[in-house]
C-alpha positions in Angstrom: 30.4 -5.4 -71.9 33.2 -4.1 -69.9 31.3 -1.0 -69.2 28.3 -3.1 -67.8 30.6 -5.3 -65.7 32.4 -2.2 -64.2 28.9 -0.6 -63.6 27.7 -3.6 -61.7 30.6 -4.0 -59.7 30.5 -0.3 -58.7 26.9 -0.6 -57.8 27.7 -3.6 -55.5 30.7 -1.9 -53.8 28.3 1.1 -53.1 25.6 -1.4 -51.7 28.2 -3.0 -49.5 29.5 0.4 -48.1 25.9 1.4 -47.7 25.0 -1.9 -45.8 28.2 -1.4 -43.5 27.3 2.2 -42.8 23.6 1.2 -41.9 24.9 -1.8 -39.6 27.2 0.7 -37.9 24.1 3.2 -37.4 21.9 0.3 -36.2 24.7 -0.8 -33.6 25.1 2.8 -32.4 21.3 3.0 -32.0 21.2 -0.1 -29.9 24.1 1.0 -27.6 22.5 4.5 -27.2 19.0 2.7 -26.4 20.7 0.5 -23.7 22.5 3.4 -22.2 19.3 5.4 -22.1 17.3 2.6 -20.4 20.2 2.1 -17.8 20.3 5.8 -17.2 16.4 5.8 -16.5 16.7 2.7 -14.3 19.5 4.4 -12.3 17.5 7.7 -12.0 14.4 5.9 -10.6 16.6 3.9 -8.2 18.3 7.0 -6.9 14.9 8.7 -6.6 13.5 5.8 -4.6 16.5 5.7 -2.3 16.3 9.4 -1.8 12.5 9.2 -0.9 13.3 6.6 1.6 15.9 8.9 3.4 13.5 11.8 3.5 12.9 13.0 7.1 9.7 12.9 8.9 9.7 16.7 9.0 10.0 18.7 5.8 12.5 21.5 6.9 13.0 24.8 5.3 15.7 24.7 2.7 18.9 26.8 3.4 19.5 29.3 0.6 23.1 29.7 0.1 22.8 33.2 -1.3 21.2 34.6 1.9 23.6 35.9 4.5 24.8 33.4 7.1 23.7 35.7 10.0 20.1 36.0 8.8 17.4 33.3 9.3 16.0 31.4 6.3 12.6 32.6 5.8 9.3 31.3 3.9 5.9 33.0 3.2 2.9 31.0 3.6 4.7 27.6 3.9 3.0 24.2 4.2 5.0 21.7 6.3 4.3 17.8 6.5 4.8 16.1 9.7 4.6 12.3 10.1 3.8 10.6 13.8 5.0 7.2 14.9 2.3 5.6 12.8 3.5 7.4 9.6 0.3 9.4 9.5 0.7 12.8 8.0 -0.1 16.0 10.0 -0.1 19.2 7.8 0.9 22.6 9.3 0.3 25.9 7.6 1.6 29.5 8.7 1.7 32.9 7.4 5.5 32.8 7.8 8.1 30.4 8.9 11.8 31.0 9.6 14.7 29.1 11.0 16.1 30.2 14.3 19.5 31.9 13.8 21.1 30.1 16.7 19.4 26.8 16.5 18.6 25.5 13.0 16.4 22.7 14.3 13.9 25.3 15.5 11.4 26.7 13.1 9.4 29.8 14.2 5.9 29.7 12.9 3.7 32.9 12.6 -0.2 32.2 12.8 0.3 28.4 12.4 -2.8 26.1 12.0 -3.0 22.5 10.9 -5.0 19.4 10.3 -4.7 15.8 11.7 -7.0 12.7 10.9 -7.2 10.1 13.5 -7.5 6.5 12.8 -11.3 6.6 13.4 -11.6 9.3 10.6 -12.2 12.1 13.3 -10.5 15.3 12.2 -8.6 17.5 14.5 -7.9 21.2 13.7 -5.6 23.4 15.7 -4.8 27.2 15.5 -2.6 29.7 17.4 -0.9 33.1 17.1 2.8 31.6 17.4 4.6 28.4 17.2 7.9 26.7 17.3 8.6 23.4 15.7 11.6 21.5 16.9 12.6 19.1 14.2 15.1 17.3 16.3 13.1 16.6 19.4 9.8 16.1 17.2 7.9 18.8 19.3 5.4 21.4 18.3 4.8 24.2 20.7 1.8 26.7 20.1 1.4 29.9 21.9 -1.2 32.6 22.4 -4.9 32.1 21.6 -4.4 28.2 21.2 -7.6 26.6 19.6 -8.1 22.8 19.1 -11.2 21.8 17.3 -12.6 18.4 16.4 -15.1 17.3 13.8 -17.3 16.0 16.8 -17.8 19.6 17.8 -15.3 19.6 20.7 -13.5 22.9 21.1 -10.4 23.5 23.4 -9.0 26.8 24.1 -5.8 27.8 26.2 -2.8 29.7 26.1 0.2 27.5 25.5 0.4 23.6 24.3 3.3 21.2 23.5 2.5 18.6 21.0 4.8 15.6 21.0 4.7 14.3 17.4 5.9 10.9 18.2 3.7 10.0 21.0 0.6 11.9 19.7 0.1 13.4 22.9 -0.9 17.1 23.7 0.1 18.7 27.2 -0.6 22.2 28.5 -0.2 23.9 31.9 -2.3 26.9 31.6 -6.0 27.6 32.1 -8.1 25.4 29.7 -11.6 25.5 28.8 -13.2 22.5 27.0 -16.5 23.2 25.2 -18.9 20.4 23.8 -22.4 19.5 23.2 -22.8 18.2 26.7 -21.4 21.4 28.3 -18.2 23.2 29.5 -15.3 21.9 31.4 -12.7 24.2 32.9 -9.4 23.6 34.6 -5.7 24.3 34.9 -3.5 22.1 32.7 -4.5 19.0 30.6 -3.2 16.2 28.8 -4.9 14.9 25.4 -4.1 11.5 24.0 -5.1 11.9 20.1 -5.0 8.3 19.3 -7.2 7.2 22.3 -9.3 10.4 22.2 -9.0 10.9 25.9 -8.7 14.4 27.6 -7.5 14.7 31.1 -8.3 18.1 32.6 -6.1 18.9 35.8 -6.3 21.6 38.7 -9.7 20.8 40.2 -11.8 21.0 36.9 -15.3 22.6 37.0 -18.0 21.1 34.9 -21.1 22.9 33.8 -23.7 20.6 31.9 -26.2 21.7 29.3 -29.8 20.4 29.4 -33.0 21.7 27.9 -33.5 24.4 30.5 -30.0 25.6 30.3 -26.9 25.2 32.4 -26.5 22.9 35.4 -23.2 23.5 37.6 
């Protein structure tokens, strides 16, 4: 009888210890779950705030391992720009590097880009060289500049300056505008992308197309 009593009490003590141990484990699990959920919430909040503070222009990152006197360079980069209406403009280039003296300037080699107007008309542009000024929100395209639209209007010139915030393109060199209706030539122009209005300067010369050919 004494052995049975001792055995029962021994088993009860073991069960109590096991229960206490399980309770502690459950408490620890609950605490860990709470901490994990809290960390997830904090991480999401930080990512959200970081996303809100992202600049309108995606700049090239500075590599600390690169010599300070050398420009930061990327091959075949893709830059995203947003205008005053928060509409995206994509720019690609065969090469992009930051200017050594002014880090706000990004020098582009063979840049090309795409922009969709509010009326779903697409604008495409190409050039040999380009400079993106991230501080002043200006994109300058140089040498063999072409601007094409989805409604088959083709503009060619030598140099243009695109104001990202106002969505207006300006040029001071000889310009040629080719469309289904004919050819318009002048010196200097202004192109309001939002209103789809092109103003050709310098006594423009118009050549119209008809079924028989050209009419000047």
